[in-house]
SEMI-727762 format. One line per 4 residues: number of its first residue (from 0); their letters; for each residue x, y, z of N, C-alpha, C, O. Coordinates in steps of 0.2 Angstrom, whole numbers. Layout:
<nodes>
NUM = a = X,Y,Z,X,Y,Z,X,Y,Z,X,Y,Z; ...
</nodes>
This chain:
<nodes>
0 = xxxx = -8,-44,112,-9,-38,107,-17,-36,107,-18,-30,107; -21,-41,106,-28,-40,106,-31,-37,112,-37,-35,112; -28,-38,118,-30,-35,124,-28,-27,124,-31,-24,129; -24,-25,120,-22,-18,119,-28,-14,116,-29,-14,110
4 = xxxx = -32,-11,120,-38,-7,117,-36,-2,112,-40,-1,107; -31,2,113,-29,7,109,-27,5,102,-29,7,97; -24,-1,102,-22,-4,95,-28,-7,92,-29,-6,86; -33,-10,96,-39,-12,93,-43,-6,90,-46,-7,84
8 = xxxx = -43,-1,93,-46,5,90,-43,7,84,-47,9,79; -37,8,84,-33,10,77,-34,5,72,-36,7,66; -34,-2,74,-34,-7,69,-41,-7,66,-42,-8,60; -46,-7,70,-53,-7,68,-55,-1,63,-59,-2,58
12 = xxxx = -53,5,65,-54,10,61,-51,9,54,-54,11,49; -45,7,53,-42,5,47,-45,0,43,-46,0,37; -48,-5,47,-51,-11,43,-58,-8,40,-59,-10,35; -61,-4,44,-67,-1,41,-66,3,35,-69,2,30
16 = xxxx = -61,8,35,-60,12,30,-57,9,24,-58,11,18; -53,3,25,-50,0,20,-55,-3,15,-54,-2,8; -60,-6,17,-65,-8,12,-69,-2,8,-70,-3,2; -70,3,12,-73,9,8,-68,12,3,-70,14,-2
20 = xxxx = -62,12,5,-57,14,0,-57,10,-6,-56,13,-12; -57,3,-6,-57,-1,-12,-63,0,-16,-63,0,-22; -69,1,-12,-75,3,-16,-74,9,-20,-77,9,-26; -71,14,-18,-70,21,-21,-65,19,-27,-66,22,-32
24 = xxxx = -60,15,-26,-55,14,-31,-59,11,-37,-56,12,-43; -64,7,-36,-68,4,-42,-73,9,-44,-74,10,-50; -77,12,-40,-83,16,-41,-81,23,-45,-84,25,-49; -75,26,-42,-74,33,-45,-72,33,-53,-75,37,-56
28 = xxxx = -68,28,-55,-67,28,-62,-74,26,-66,-75,29,-72; -78,22,-63,-85,21,-66,-89,27,-66,-93,28,-71; -89,31,-61,-92,38,-61,-90,42,-67,-94,45,-71; -83,42,-68,-81,46,-74,-83,43,-81,-85,47,-85
32 = xxxx = -83,36,-81,-85,33,-88,-92,33,-89,-95,35,-94; -96,30,-84,-103,29,-85,-108,35,-84,-113,36,-87; -106,40,-79,-110,46,-78,-107,52,-82,-112,56,-84; -101,53,-82,-98,59,-85,-96,58,-92,-94,63,-96
36 = xxxx = -95,51,-94,-93,50,-101,-87,53,-104,-87,57,-109; -81,52,-100,-75,56,-101,-71,53,-106,-72,47,-108; -66,56,-108,-61,54,-113,-55,50,-110,-55,50,-104; -52,46,-114,-46,42,-111,-41,47,-107,-38,45,-102
40 = xxxx = -40,53,-110,-35,58,-107,-37,60,-100,-33,60,-96; -44,61,-100,-47,63,-93,-46,57,-88,-45,59,-82; -47,51,-91,-46,46,-86,-39,45,-84,-37,44,-78; -34,47,-88,-27,46,-86,-25,52,-81,-22,50,-76
44 = xxxx = -28,58,-82,-27,63,-77,-30,61,-70,-27,62,-65; -36,58,-70,-39,56,-64,-34,51,-60,-33,51,-54; -32,46,-64,-27,41,-61,-21,44,-59,-19,42,-53; -18,49,-62,-12,52,-60,-13,56,-54,-9,56,-49
48 = xxxx = -19,59,-53,-20,63,-47,-21,59,-41,-20,61,-35; -22,52,-41,-22,48,-36,-15,46,-33,-14,45,-27; -10,47,-37,-3,46,-36,1,52,-34,5,52,-30; -1,57,-38,3,63,-37,4,66,-30,10,68,-29
52 = xxxx = -1,66,-26,0,69,-19,6,66,-15,9,69,-12; 7,59,-16,12,55,-13,19,57,-15,23,57,-12; 19,59,-22,26,61,-25,27,68,-23,33,70,-21; 22,73,-23,24,80,-22,24,82,-15,28,86,-13
56 = xxxx = 20,79,-11,19,81,-4,22,75,1,21,76,7; 25,70,-2,28,65,2,32,67,8,32,66,14; 38,71,6,43,73,11,40,78,15,41,78,21; 36,83,13,33,88,18,28,85,23,28,87,28
60 = xxxx = 25,80,20,20,76,25,24,73,31,21,73,37; 30,71,30,34,69,36,35,74,41,34,73,47; 36,80,39,37,86,44,30,88,47,30,89,53; 25,88,43,18,90,46,16,84,51,14,86,57
64 = xxxx = 17,78,50,15,73,54,19,73,61,17,72,66; 26,75,60,30,75,66,28,81,70,30,81,76; 25,86,68,23,92,72,16,92,75,15,97,79; 12,88,73,5,88,76,3,82,79,7,77,78
68 = xxxx = -2,82,83,-5,76,86,-7,71,81,-10,72,76; -4,65,82,-6,59,77,-13,58,77,-17,57,72; -16,58,83,-23,56,84,-28,62,80,-32,60,77; -26,68,81,-30,73,78,-29,73,70,-33,75,66
72 = xxxx = -23,71,68,-22,71,61,-26,65,58,-29,66,52; -27,59,62,-31,54,59,-39,56,59,-42,55,54; -41,60,64,-48,63,64,-49,67,58,-54,67,55; -44,72,57,-45,77,52,-45,74,45,-49,75,41
76 = xxxx = -41,69,44,-40,65,38,-47,61,37,-49,61,31; -49,58,42,-55,54,41,-61,58,39,-65,57,35; -62,64,43,-68,68,42,-67,72,36,-72,72,32; -61,74,34,-60,77,27,-62,73,22,-66,75,17
80 = xxxx = -60,66,22,-62,62,16,-69,60,16,-72,59,11; -72,60,22,-79,58,22,-83,64,19,-88,63,15; -81,70,20,-85,76,17,-83,76,10,-88,77,6; -77,75,8,-75,76,1,-79,70,-4,-82,72,-9
84 = xxxx = -79,64,-1,-82,59,-5,-89,59,-5,-93,57,-9; -92,62,1,-99,62,2,-102,68,-3,-108,68,-5; -98,72,-5,-100,77,-10,-102,75,-17,-106,77,-20; -98,69,-19,-100,66,-25,-107,64,-26,-110,66,-31
88 = xxxx = -110,60,-22,-117,58,-23,-121,64,-22,-127,64,-26; -120,68,-18,-124,74,-18,-124,78,-24,-129,80,-27; -118,80,-27,-118,83,-33,-121,79,-39,-124,82,-43; -120,73,-39,-124,69,-44,-131,69,-43,-135,69,-48
92 = xxxx = -134,69,-37,-141,69,-36,-144,76,-38,-150,75,-41; -141,81,-38,-143,88,-40,-141,89,-47,-143,95,-50; -138,85,-50,-136,86,-58,-131,90,-59,-130,93,-64; -126,92,-54,-121,97,-55,-114,93,-55,-109,97,-55
96 = xxxx = -113,87,-55,-107,84,-55,-103,84,-61,-106,83,-67; -97,87,-61,-92,88,-66,-86,84,-65,-84,82,-60; -82,83,-70,-75,80,-70,-71,84,-65,-67,81,-62; -71,91,-65,-67,95,-61,-68,93,-54,-63,93,-50
100 = xxxx = -74,91,-52,-76,89,-45,-72,82,-43,-69,82,-38; -72,78,-48,-68,72,-47,-61,73,-46,-57,70,-42; -58,77,-50,-51,79,-50,-49,82,-43,-45,80,-40; -53,87,-40,-52,90,-34,-53,85,-28,-49,85,-24
104 = xxxx = -58,81,-29,-59,76,-23,-53,71,-23,-50,69,-18; -51,68,-29,-45,64,-30,-39,67,-27,-35,63,-23; -37,73,-29,-31,76,-26,-31,77,-19,-27,76,-15; -37,80,-16,-37,82,-9,-38,76,-5,-34,76,0
108 = xxxx = -41,71,-7,-42,65,-3,-35,61,-3,-33,58,2; -31,62,-9,-24,59,-9,-20,62,-4,-16,58,-1; -20,68,-3,-16,72,2,-18,69,9,-14,68,13; -24,69,10,-27,67,17,-25,59,18,-23,58,24
112 = xxxx = -25,55,13,-23,48,14,-16,48,15,-14,44,20; -12,52,12,-5,52,14,-3,54,21,1,50,24; -7,59,24,-6,61,31,-8,55,35,-5,54,40; -14,52,34,-17,47,38,-12,41,38,-11,38,43
116 = xxxx = -10,39,32,-6,33,32,1,34,36,3,29,39; 4,40,35,10,41,38,9,42,46,13,39,50; 3,45,48,2,45,55,0,38,58,3,37,64; -4,34,55,-5,28,58,1,23,58,1,20,63
120 = xxxx = 5,23,53,11,19,54,16,22,59,20,18,62; 16,28,60,20,31,66,17,30,72,21,29,77; 11,29,73,7,28,79,8,21,82,8,20,88; 8,16,77,7,9,79,13,7,84,11,4,89
124 = xxxx = 19,9,82,25,7,87,24,10,94,28,8,98; 21,16,94,20,19,100,14,16,105,15,16,111; 10,13,101,4,9,105,6,2,107,3,0,112; 10,-1,103,11,-8,103,18,-10,106,23,-6,104
128 = xxxx = 18,-15,110,25,-17,113,29,-19,107,27,-22,102; 36,-19,108,41,-21,103,40,-28,101,40,-30,95; 38,-32,105,38,-39,104,31,-41,100,31,-46,97; 27,-36,100,20,-37,96,20,-34,90,15,-34,86
132 = xxxx = 25,-30,88,25,-26,82,24,-30,76,20,-28,71; 27,-36,75,26,-40,69,19,-43,69,16,-43,63; 16,-45,74,9,-47,74,4,-41,72,0,-42,69; 6,-35,75,2,-30,74,2,-28,66,-3,-26,63
136 = xxxx = 8,-28,63,9,-26,56,5,-32,52,2,-30,47; 6,-38,54,2,-44,51,-5,-43,51,-9,-44,46; -8,-41,57,-15,-39,57,-18,-34,52,-23,-34,49; -14,-28,52,-15,-23,48,-15,-25,40,-20,-23,37
140 = xxxx = -10,-28,38,-9,-31,32,-15,-36,30,-17,-36,24; -16,-40,34,-22,-45,33,-28,-41,31,-32,-43,27; -30,-36,35,-37,-33,34,-36,-29,27,-41,-29,24; -31,-26,26,-30,-23,19,-31,-28,14,-34,-26,8
144 = xxxx = -28,-34,14,-28,-39,9,-35,-41,8,-37,-42,3; -39,-43,14,-46,-45,13,-50,-39,10,-54,-41,6; -49,-33,12,-52,-28,8,-51,-27,1,-55,-27,-3; -45,-28,-1,-43,-28,-8,-46,-34,-12,-47,-33,-18
148 = xxxx = -46,-39,-9,-49,-45,-12,-56,-45,-13,-59,-47,-18; -60,-43,-8,-67,-44,-8,-70,-37,-10,-76,-37,-12; -67,-32,-9,-69,-25,-11,-72,-24,-18,-77,-21,-19; -68,-26,-23,-70,-25,-30,-77,-28,-31,-81,-25,-35
152 = xxxx = -78,-34,-28,-85,-38,-29,-90,-34,-26,-96,-33,-29; -89,-32,-20,-94,-28,-16,-95,-21,-20,-101,-19,-20; -90,-18,-23,-91,-12,-26,-95,-13,-32,-99,-9,-34; -94,-18,-36,-98,-20,-42,-105,-21,-40,-109,-18,-44
156 = xxxx = -106,-24,-35,-113,-25,-33,-117,-19,-31,-122,-17,-33; -113,-14,-27,-116,-8,-25,-117,-3,-31,-122,0,-32; -112,-3,-36,-113,1,-42,-119,-2,-46,-123,3,-49; -120,-8,-46,-126,-11,-50,-133,-9,-46,-138,-8,-49
160 = xxxx = -132,-9,-40,-138,-8,-36,-140,-1,-35,-146,1,-36; -135,4,-34,-137,11,-33,-134,16,-37,-135,22,-36; -130,14,-42,-126,18,-47,-119,20,-44,-118,20,-38; -114,21,-48,-108,23,-46,-107,28,-41,-103,28,-36
164 = xxxx = -110,34,-42,-109,40,-38,-112,38,-31,-108,40,-26; -117,35,-30,-120,33,-23,-116,27,-20,-117,27,-14; -113,23,-24,-108,18,-21,-103,21,-17,-101,19,-12; -100,27,-19,-95,31,-16,-97,33,-9,-93,34,-4
168 = xxxx = -104,34,-8,-107,36,-1,-105,31,4,-104,33,10; -104,25,2,-102,20,7,-95,21,10,-94,20,15; -91,23,5,-84,25,7,-84,31,12,-80,31,17; -88,36,11,-89,42,15,-91,39,22,-89,42,27
172 = xxxx = -96,35,22,-98,32,29,-93,28,32,-92,29,38; -89,25,28,-83,21,32,-78,26,35,-76,24,40; -77,31,32,-72,36,35,-75,39,41,-72,41,45; -82,41,41,-85,44,46,-84,39,52,-83,41,58
176 = xxxx = -85,32,51,-85,27,56,-78,27,59,-76,26,65; -73,27,54,-66,27,56,-64,33,60,-60,33,65; -67,39,59,-66,45,63,-68,44,70,-65,46,75; -74,40,71,-76,39,78,-71,35,82,-70,36,88
180 = xxxx = -68,30,79,-63,26,82,-57,30,84,-54,29,89; -55,35,79,-50,39,81,-51,44,86,-47,46,90; -57,46,87,-59,51,92,-58,47,99,-56,50,104; -60,41,99,-60,37,105,-53,35,107,-51,32,113
184 = xxxx = -48,35,102,-41,33,103,-38,38,108,-38,44,108; -34,35,113,-30,38,118,-23,38,115,-19,33,115; -20,44,113,-13,44,110,-8,45,116,-9,50,120; -3,41,116,2,41,121,6,48,120,6,51,115
188 = xxxx = 10,50,125,14,55,124,19,54,118,22,49,118; 20,59,114,24,59,108,32,58,110,34,61,115; 36,54,107,43,54,108,46,60,107,44,64,102; 51,62,111,54,68,110,61,67,106,64,62,106
192 = xxxx = 63,72,102,69,72,99,75,71,103,76,75,108; 80,67,102,86,66,106,91,71,104,90,74,99; 96,72,108,101,77,106,104,75,99,106,69,98; 105,80,95,108,78,88,103,77,83,104,76,77
196 = xxxx = 96,75,85,91,74,80,87,80,79,86,85,83; 85,81,73,82,87,71,77,85,65,78,81,61; 71,90,65,67,89,59,69,93,53,71,99,54; 69,90,47,70,93,41,67,90,35,65,84,36
200 = xxxx = 67,93,30,63,90,24,66,84,22,63,79,20; 73,83,22,76,77,20,79,73,25,83,68,24; 76,74,31,79,71,37,77,63,37,81,59,39; 71,62,34,70,55,34,74,51,29,76,45,30
204 = xxxx = 76,54,23,81,51,19,87,50,22,91,45,21; 90,55,26,96,54,29,96,48,34,101,44,34; 91,47,38,90,42,42,91,35,39,94,30,41; 87,35,33,87,28,29,93,27,26,95,21,26
208 = xxxx = 97,32,24,103,30,21,109,29,26,114,27,24; 108,32,32,114,32,36,115,25,39,120,23,41; 109,21,40,110,15,43,111,9,38,107,9,33; 116,5,38,117,0,33,111,-5,32,110,-7,26
212 = xxxx = 108,-7,37,102,-11,36,96,-8,33,93,-10,28; 95,-2,35,89,2,32,91,4,25,86,4,20; 97,6,23,99,7,17,98,1,12,95,2,6; 100,-4,14,99,-10,10,92,-12,9,89,-14,3
216 = xxxx = 88,-11,14,81,-12,14,77,-7,9,73,-9,5; 79,-1,9,76,4,5,78,3,-2,74,3,-7; 84,2,-4,87,1,-11,83,-5,-14,81,-5,-19; 83,-11,-10,80,-17,-13,73,-16,-14,70,-19,-19
220 = xxxx = 69,-13,-9,62,-13,-9,60,-8,-15,55,-9,-18; 64,-2,-16,62,2,-21,63,-1,-28,59,0,-32; 68,-4,-29,70,-8,-35,65,-13,-36,62,-14,-42; 63,-17,-31,58,-22,-32,51,-19,-34,47,-22,-38
224 = xxxx = 49,-14,-30,43,-11,-32,42,-8,-39,37,-9,-42; 48,-5,-41,48,-3,-48,47,-9,-53,43,-8,-58; 51,-14,-52,50,-20,-57,44,-23,-56,41,-26,-61; 41,-24,-50,34,-27,-49,29,-23,-52,24,-26,-55
228 = xxxx = 30,-16,-52,25,-12,-56,25,-12,-63,20,-11,-67; 31,-15,-66,32,-16,-73,27,-22,-75,25,-22,-81; 26,-26,-70,23,-33,-72,16,-32,-70,12,-35,-74; 14,-29,-65,7,-30,-62,1,-27,-67,-4,-31,-68
232 = xxxx = 2,-22,-71,-3,-19,-75,-4,-24,-81,-9,-23,-85; 1,-28,-83,0,-32,-89,-3,-39,-88,-4,-43,-93; -4,-41,-81,-6,-48,-80,-12,-50,-83,-13,-55,-87; -17,-46,-82,-24,-47,-85,-24,-47,-93,-27,-52,-96
236 = xxxx = -20,-42,-95,-20,-42,-103,-16,-48,-105,-19,-51,-110; -11,-50,-102,-8,-56,-104,-12,-63,-104,-12,-67,-108; -15,-63,-98,-20,-69,-97,-25,-70,-102,-27,-75,-105; -28,-64,-104,-33,-64,-109,-31,-65,-116,-33,-69,-120
240 = xxxx = -26,-61,-118,-24,-61,-125,-19,-66,-127,-19,-69,-132; -14,-68,-122,-9,-73,-124,-11,-80,-122,-10,-85,-126; -14,-81,-116,-16,-87,-114,-24,-89,-116,-26,-94,-115; -27,-84,-118,-34,-84,-120,-39,-87,-114,-43,-91,-115
244 = xxxx = -38,-84,-109,-42,-86,-103,-49,-82,-103,-49,-77,-106; -54,-85,-100,-60,-82,-100,-60,-77,-94,-56,-78,-89; -64,-72,-94,-65,-68,-88,-66,-71,-81,-63,-69,-76; -69,-77,-81,-71,-81,-75,-64,-84,-73,-63,-83,-67
248 = xxxx = -60,-86,-77,-54,-89,-75,-49,-84,-73,-45,-85,-68; -49,-78,-76,-45,-73,-73,-47,-71,-66,-43,-70,-62; -54,-70,-65,-56,-69,-58,-54,-74,-53,-52,-72,-48; -54,-80,-55,-52,-85,-50,-45,-85,-49,-43,-85,-43
252 = xxxx = -40,-83,-54,-33,-82,-53,-32,-76,-48,-28,-77,-43; -36,-71,-49,-35,-65,-44,-37,-67,-37,-34,-65,-32; -42,-71,-37,-45,-73,-30,-40,-77,-27,-39,-77,-21; -36,-82,-31,-31,-86,-28,-25,-82,-25,-23,-83,-19
256 = xxxx = -24,-76,-29,-18,-72,-26,-20,-68,-20,-16,-68,-15; -27,-66,-20,-29,-63,-13,-29,-67,-8,-27,-65,-2; -32,-73,-9,-32,-78,-3,-25,-80,-1,-24,-81,5; -21,-81,-5,-14,-83,-3,-11,-77,1,-7,-78,5
260 = xxxx = -12,-71,-1,-9,-65,2,-12,-65,9,-8,-63,14; -19,-66,10,-22,-66,17,-18,-71,21,-17,-70,27; -17,-77,18,-14,-83,22,-7,-81,24,-4,-82,29; -3,-78,19,3,-76,20,4,-71,26,9,-71,30
264 = xxxx = -1,-66,26,-1,-61,31,-2,-64,38,1,-62,43; -6,-69,38,-7,-73,45,-1,-77,47,0,-77,53; 3,-80,43,9,-84,44,15,-79,45,20,-82,47; 15,-73,42,21,-69,42,24,-68,49,31,-69,49
268 = xxxx = 21,-67,55,24,-67,61,28,-73,63,34,-73,65; 25,-79,62,29,-85,63,35,-86,59,40,-89,61; 34,-84,53,39,-85,47,45,-80,49,51,-82,49; 43,-74,51,48,-69,53,52,-72,59,58,-71,60
272 = xxxx = 49,-74,64,52,-77,70,56,-83,69,62,-84,72; 54,-87,64,58,-93,63,64,-92,59,70,-95,61; 64,-87,54,70,-86,50,74,-80,53,80,-79,51; 71,-75,56,74,-69,58,71,-64,53,70,-66,47
276 = xxxx = 71,-58,55,68,-52,51,71,-52,44,68,-51,39; 78,-52,44,81,-50,38,80,-56,33,79,-55,27; 81,-62,35,80,-68,31,73,-69,28,72,-71,23; 68,-67,33,61,-67,31,60,-63,25,56,-64,21
280 = xxxx = 63,-56,26,62,-51,21,65,-54,14,62,-53,9; 71,-56,14,75,-58,8,71,-64,5,70,-64,-1; 69,-69,9,66,-75,5,59,-74,3,57,-76,-2; 55,-69,7,49,-67,4,49,-64,-2,45,-64,-7
284 = xxxx = 54,-59,-3,55,-55,-9,57,-60,-15,55,-59,-20; 62,-64,-14,64,-69,-19,58,-73,-21,57,-75,-27; 54,-76,-16,48,-80,-18,43,-76,-23,41,-79,-28; 42,-70,-21,37,-66,-25,40,-64,-32,37,-63,-37
288 = xxxx = 47,-64,-32,50,-62,-38,49,-67,-44,50,-66,-50; 49,-74,-42,48,-79,-47,42,-79,-50,41,-83,-55; 37,-75,-48,30,-75,-52,30,-74,-59,27,-76,-63; 35,-69,-61,35,-67,-68,38,-73,-72,35,-73,-78
292 = xxxx = 42,-77,-70,45,-82,-74,39,-87,-75,39,-90,-80; 35,-89,-69,30,-93,-70,25,-91,-75,22,-95,-79; 24,-84,-75,19,-82,-80,22,-82,-87,18,-84,-92; 28,-81,-88,31,-81,-95,31,-88,-98,32,-89,-104
296 = xxxx = 31,-93,-94,30,-100,-96,24,-101,-100,24,-106,-104; 19,-97,-100,13,-98,-104,9,-104,-103,6,-107,-108; 10,-107,-97,6,-113,-95,1,-112,-90,2,-108,-85; -5,-114,-91,-11,-112,-86,-9,-114,-79,-10,-110,-74
300 = xxxx = -6,-120,-77,-5,-122,-70,1,-117,-67,0,-115,-62; 6,-115,-72,11,-111,-69,8,-103,-68,11,-100,-64; 3,-102,-72,0,-95,-72,-3,-95,-65,-3,-89,-61; -7,-100,-63,-10,-100,-56,-4,-100,-51,-5,-97,-46
304 = xxxx = 1,-104,-52,7,-104,-47,10,-97,-47,12,-95,-41; 10,-93,-52,12,-86,-52,8,-82,-47,11,-78,-43; 2,-82,-47,-3,-78,-43,-2,-81,-36,-2,-77,-31; -1,-87,-35,0,-90,-28,7,-87,-25,7,-85,-19
308 = xxxx = 12,-87,-29,19,-84,-27,18,-77,-25,21,-74,-20; 15,-73,-30,14,-66,-28,10,-65,-22,12,-61,-18; 5,-68,-21,1,-67,-15,4,-69,-9,4,-65,-4; 7,-75,-9,11,-77,-2,17,-73,-1,18,-71,5
312 = xxxx = 21,-71,-6,27,-68,-6,27,-61,-3,31,-59,1; 21,-57,-5,21,-50,-3,21,-49,5,24,-45,7; 16,-52,8,16,-51,15,22,-54,19,24,-52,24; 25,-60,16,31,-63,19,37,-58,19,41,-59,24
316 = xxxx = 37,-53,14,43,-48,15,40,-42,17,44,-38,20; 33,-40,16,31,-34,18,30,-33,26,32,-28,28; 28,-38,29,28,-38,37,35,-37,40,35,-32,44; 40,-41,38,46,-40,41,49,-33,39,53,-30,43
320 = xxxx = 48,-31,33,51,-24,31,48,-19,35,52,-14,37; 41,-18,36,39,-13,40,41,-14,47,42,-8,50; 41,-20,50,43,-21,57,51,-18,58,52,-15,63; 55,-20,53,62,-18,53,62,-10,54,66,-7,58
324 = xxxx = 59,-7,50,59,1,50,57,3,57,60,8,59; 51,0,59,49,3,66,53,1,71,54,5,76; 57,-4,71,62,-6,76,68,-2,76,71,0,81; 71,0,70,77,3,69,77,11,69,82,14,71
328 = xxxx = 71,14,67,71,21,67,69,24,74,64,21,77; 73,29,76,71,32,82,63,35,82,61,38,77; 59,33,87,52,35,87,50,42,84,46,43,81; 54,47,87,53,54,85,54,55,78,51,60,75
332 = xxxx = 58,51,74,60,52,67,56,48,63,56,48,57; 51,44,66,48,39,62,43,42,56,43,39,51; 39,47,58,35,50,53,39,53,47,37,52,41; 45,56,48,49,58,42,52,52,38,51,52,32
336 = xxxx = 54,47,41,56,41,37,51,37,34,52,35,28; 45,37,37,39,34,34,37,37,28,36,34,22; 37,44,28,35,48,22,40,48,17,39,47,11; 47,48,19,52,47,14,52,40,10,53,40,4
340 = xxxx = 51,35,14,50,28,11,45,28,6,46,25,1; 39,30,8,33,30,4,34,34,-3,32,32,-8; 38,40,-2,39,44,-8,43,40,-13,42,40,-19; 49,37,-10,53,33,-15,50,27,-18,51,26,-24
344 = xxxx = 46,23,-14,43,17,-16,38,18,-21,37,15,-26; 33,23,-19,28,25,-24,31,28,-30,28,27,-36; 36,32,-29,39,34,-35,42,29,-40,41,29,-46; 45,24,-37,47,18,-41,42,14,-44,42,12,-50
348 = xxxx = 36,13,-40,30,10,-43,28,14,-49,26,11,-54; 27,21,-49,25,25,-54,29,24,-60,27,24,-66; 36,25,-59,40,24,-65,40,17,-68,40,16,-74; 39,12,-64,38,5,-67,32,4,-71,32,1,-76
352 = xxxx = 27,7,-68,20,6,-72,20,10,-78,18,7,-83; 24,16,-79,24,19,-85,29,15,-90,27,15,-96; 34,12,-87,39,9,-92,36,2,-94,37,0,-99; 31,-1,-91,28,-7,-92,25,-7,-99,26,-12,-103
356 = xxxx = 21,-2,-101,17,-2,-107,22,-1,-113,22,-4,-118; 27,4,-112,33,5,-117,36,-2,-118,38,-3,-124; 38,-5,-113,42,-11,-114,38,-17,-117,40,-20,-122; 32,-17,-115,28,-22,-118,26,-21,-126,26,-26,-130
360 = xxxx = 26,-15,-127,25,-13,-134,31,-15,-139,31,-17,-144; 37,-13,-135,43,-14,-139,46,-21,-140,48,-24,-145; 45,-25,-134,48,-32,-134,43,-38,-133,44,-43,-133; 36,-36,-131,31,-41,-130,30,-42,-123,34,-40,-118
364 = xxxx = 24,-45,-121,23,-46,-114,27,-51,-111,29,-50,-105; 29,-57,-114,32,-62,-110,40,-59,-109,42,-61,-103; 43,-56,-113,49,-53,-112,49,-48,-107,54,-48,-103; 44,-44,-106,43,-39,-101,43,-43,-94,46,-40,-90
368 = xxxx = 39,-48,-94,39,-52,-88,46,-54,-86,48,-54,-80; 49,-57,-90,56,-59,-89,61,-54,-86,65,-55,-82; 60,-48,-90,65,-42,-88,63,-40,-81,67,-38,-77; 56,-39,-80,54,-37,-73,56,-42,-68,58,-40,-62
372 = xxxx = 56,-49,-69,58,-54,-64,66,-53,-63,68,-54,-57; 69,-52,-68,77,-51,-68,78,-45,-63,83,-46,-59; 74,-40,-64,76,-34,-59,74,-36,-52,77,-34,-48; 68,-39,-51,66,-41,-44,71,-46,-41,73,-45,-35
376 = xxxx = 73,-51,-45,78,-55,-42,85,-52,-41,88,-53,-36; 87,-47,-45,93,-43,-43,92,-39,-37,97,-39,-33; 86,-36,-36,85,-33,-29,85,-38,-24,88,-36,-18; 83,-44,-24,83,-49,-19,90,-51,-18,92,-52,-12
380 = xxxx = 94,-52,-23,101,-55,-22,105,-49,-19,109,-50,-15; 103,-43,-20,107,-37,-17,106,-37,-10,110,-37,-6; 99,-38,-8,98,-38,-1,101,-44,3,102,-44,9; 101,-50,-1,104,-56,2,112,-55,3,114,-59,8
384 = xxxx = 115,-51,0,122,-50,1,123,-44,5,129,-42,6; 118,-41,8,119,-35,12,118,-37,20,118,-43,21; 119,-32,24,119,-34,31,112,-36,33,111,-39,39; 107,-36,29,100,-39,30,101,-46,32,97,-49,36
388 = xxxx = 105,-50,28,106,-57,28,106,-60,35,103,-65,37; 110,-56,39,112,-59,46,108,-56,51,109,-56,57; 103,-52,49,99,-48,54,93,-52,57,89,-54,53; 92,-52,63,87,-56,66,82,-51,70,76,-52,69
392 = xxxx = 84,-47,74,80,-43,78,83,-36,79,89,-36,81; 79,-31,78,82,-24,78,84,-22,86,81,-25,90; 88,-18,86,90,-15,93,84,-10,95,80,-8,91; 85,-8,101,80,-3,103,80,3,98,85,6,96
396 = xxx = 74,6,96,73,11,92,76,18,95,78,22,91; 77,18,101,80,24,104,87,23,105,91,28,107; 90,18,103,98,17,103,101,21,98,107,21,98
</nodes>
């Protein structure tokens, strides 16, 4: 796989831009708070604009990506985001930065990220041999995990050193570097639609629901994503208020989760080959589901165990899940199904995150963790009773 120059170009561009993206995820809210002194309502709008493009334009994005060169879409998305994010430090330097600018950048960059992510996930199985798909997905997830784990500390250091607006300039530079790797990329000939296949707004949804394995994968993943999002926003609050942890201890727990996730991504291909793709997905999902119960026990060792389970479990089911979709979906329809998948899963996460605060207020943090865990376990048990259970390796995507 690493001898495949085109994959290395795609992977390296994603690795570079992933770190920059995490820097902006930390620095942009700090620009709003420290530089523009915004209200909580304005902060909520900014956060919503990061998610809204995926919900509003998710299905149309599948059509757009299906009709244009994937390489050119990657270039346009990288250059566009470099220019958008680069405008923030420039406007701050001349004293004209306003909250409206952050809104516009968040929304426009969100659309470009949607297109870029859909294009890159659709391009990967075209560049990589079928037998290398799981390893390629593992490498991609590993770099994203490392960026997510180390990026916030780097962002904090940059904000301290050069201020929040100018920290975002590093993300703009990372997208410019990613654009260079995309320019150098040689895109293979696009797969053509087979007889009976057609592009449509809901075509991706139909493909996902028509196949029994993909349908089980979609339902279980969407339900687990929604329940996981009910839990995730409350973890830090719970550790500090209920368990009375210090910020240092919270930071260590988050680092444990990140390190476990990186290790899980490295071992995911061997895990998937040993158990088969279906069983690897199911057991990884069940493993991650148990984290909420460990948290609800309100014991420090089990709280650390919770972060370990979350970290390890996510790549153990995430890598097989993505590989299954790439193996089972006809290549020409992959952009549509990828966009449809992201729309439903991100929609589930959004609904879960909104429900988490309401549930925690009504029944308390520990009960919320138990309810979220019950939902995740139900999703895992559903997938365990589905055709996924006996699934080892997908047929040719063109079959």
